[in-house]
VOGU-3710 file (C-alpha; in Angstrom, 3 decimals, decimal comma):
1> mdvfkkqlll> 73,992/54,733/-26,903  73,424/53,494/-23,224  69,913/56,055/-23,825  68,836/54,126/-26,618  69,368/50,796/-24,545  67,241/51,580/-22,283  64,868/52,565/-23,679  64,856/49,754/-26,417  64,603/47,834/-22,760  61,409/49,620/-21,704
11> qlaialgiav> 59,861/49,050/-24,719  60,544/44,833/-24,886  59,761/44,766/-20,919  56,877/46,294/-21,960  55,594/44,454/-24,720  56,687/41,286/-22,675  54,551/42,694/-19,890  51,632/42,818/-22,102  52,127/39,510/-23,766  52,472/37,415/-20,627
21> vlvaatqlta> 49,409/38,984/-19,624  47,493/38,647/-22,758  48,805/35,192/-22,586  47,367/34,849/-18,293  44,336/36,476/-19,290  43,356/34,082/-22,445  44,411/31,487/-19,739  41,625/32,237/-17,750  39,494/33,074/-20,430  39,950/29,207/-21,789
31> lelqkaalii> 39,703/27,655/-18,258  36,307/29,663/-17,416  35,353/28,253/-20,982  35,709/25,243/-19,986  33,405/25,976/-16,852  30,431/27,168/-18,901  30,397/24,141/-21,459  30,632/21,627/-17,557  27,490/23,419/-16,983  26,148/23,414/-20,761
41> qekkvsltfl> 26,898/19,946/-20,648  25,661/19,229/-17,142  22,322/20,808/-17,939  21,986/19,568/-21,184  21,506/15,642/-19,241  19,197/17,285/-16,929  16,796/18,238/-19,234  17,362/14,778/-22,014  16,817/13,498/-18,801  14,100/15,488/-17,583
51> sratdlvpql> 12,506/15,081/-21,252  12,223/11,708/-21,057  10,617/11,734/-17,946  7,564/14,086/-19,085  7,631/11,659/-21,682  6,476/8,162/-19,701  4,304/10,269/-18,159  1,214/9,440/-20,207  2,406/6,057/-20,031  2,645/5,332/-16,323
61> ksdlakaqpl> -1,272/7,264/-16,244  -2,000/4,522/-18,373  0,206/1,937/-16,200  -1,910/3,337/-13,055  -4,587/2,757/-14,851  -4,748/-0,359/-15,465  -3,183/-1,921/-11,651  -5,734/0,252/-10,596  -8,353/-2,441/-10,385  -5,153/-5,098/-8,657
71> inelnrilpp> -4,554/-2,313/-6,452  -7,824/-2,561/-4,805  -8,502/-6,186/-5,077  -4,876/-6,470/-3,240  -6,328/-4,237/-1,060  -9,535/-6,739/-0,392  -7,527/-9,807/0,515  -5,261/-8,795/2,581  -6,797/-7,194/5,889  -6,242/-3,821/7,322
81> kaqlanfdke> -3,941/-4,450/10,715  -6,649/-4,374/13,219  -8,193/-7,545/12,015  -4,894/-9,234/13,059  -5,902/-8,682/16,845  -7,726/-11,711/17,159  -5,148/-13,668/13,990  -3,376/-15,941/17,355  -7,365/-16,953/18,053  -7,978/-17,403/14,544
91> ltelakktgi> -5,087/-19,519/13,981  -5,552/-21,675/16,991  -9,086/-22,698/15,826  -7,141/-23,982/12,514  -4,770/-26,223/14,584  -7,932/-27,767/16,232  -10,138/-27,894/13,076  -7,530/-30,268/11,880  -6,788/-32,224/15,452  -3,376/-30,253/16,291
101> ginfslvgeq> -2,844/-28,203/19,550  0,008/-25,639/18,949  1,239/-23,029/20,497  1,627/-19,088/19,163  3,905/-16,098/19,991  4,672/-12,671/18,178  7,944/-12,318/17,299  8,381/-9,128/16,125  6,586/-6,986/13,411  7,642/-5,153/10,387
111> aeslqflmts> 6,505/-2,555/7,881  3,617/-4,166/6,454  4,081/-7,982/8,665  3,896/-9,665/12,353  6,128/-12,137/12,744  5,562/-14,906/14,801  6,389/-18,530/16,191  4,610/-21,607/16,346  5,664/-24,215/17,726  3,618/-27,849/17,479
121> dvtysnfvkf> 4,238/-31,798/18,612  2,063/-32,873/15,385  1,168/-35,698/12,458  2,805/-35,344/8,825  -0,353/-36,083/7,938  -2,814/-33,835/10,365  0,707/-30,833/9,607  -0,347/-31,276/5,747  -4,058/-30,694/7,000  -2,919/-27,596/8,556
131> lkeleqsrff> -0,671/-26,028/6,562  -4,075/-26,315/3,761  -6,571/-24,381/6,146  -4,115/-22,274/6,801  -3,424/-21,671/2,843  -7,705/-21,606/2,086  -7,682/-18,752/5,622  -8,366/-15,636/4,629  -5,167/-14,706/5,412  -2,080/-14,273/3,684
141> vkinslnmtr> 0,473/-16,069/6,227  4,939/-16,793/4,822  6,450/-18,877/5,878  10,178/-18,094/6,046  11,647/-20,863/7,858  9,972/-24,456/9,393  12,273/-27,090/11,393  10,524/-30,757/11,583  11,833/-33,509/13,553  10,747/-36,609/14,184
151> qasggkyniv> 9,777/-38,305/17,591  11,348/-41,190/19,285  7,996/-42,960/19,267  4,200/-42,127/18,387  4,905/-41,502/14,401  5,022/-37,297/15,834  6,879/-34,428/15,282  8,289/-31,325/16,693  7,428/-28,789/14,612  9,608/-24,578/14,936
161> anaevfyq> 7,469/-22,686/12,408  9,056/-18,999/11,611  6,729/-17,313/9,745  4,397/-14,291/9,275  1,689/-12,211/8,219  0,783/-10,017/6,183  -1,565/-6,882/6,481  -2,747/-3,651/4,947
//
């Protein structure tokens, strides 16, 4: 009977070992299938995105054709950077034209604009005239901050303006 038990235990151990190996193989296969399913899902999302992007190309070309005249107009409106070399002189001339004196200094430069600081002692009405002339000039100027302080006498204001002029 000992021999029979040994053989039975050996066969059970082999069967159990095979079962463990089969369960492990099944689990590994399931894990690999999950990884493959995730990759397939990612590729599906990517293909959907690329398909939508491809569908938008004709619309984008149409929009570009519509925008091209506006881009040309914008390039015509904004001066090249080289034309800003005399900006301070032209700004001073505008100021003289409206009867004010200004102090002008460049502060910095960004991607498509030059920052400048402008100070003056001026009457309110002359400053408004200056702003109107500046608005009508060939330059596109944005005033970022403006500080007006009334002087004690004379009806004038101390003006400090932080602004930028844009170029192509």
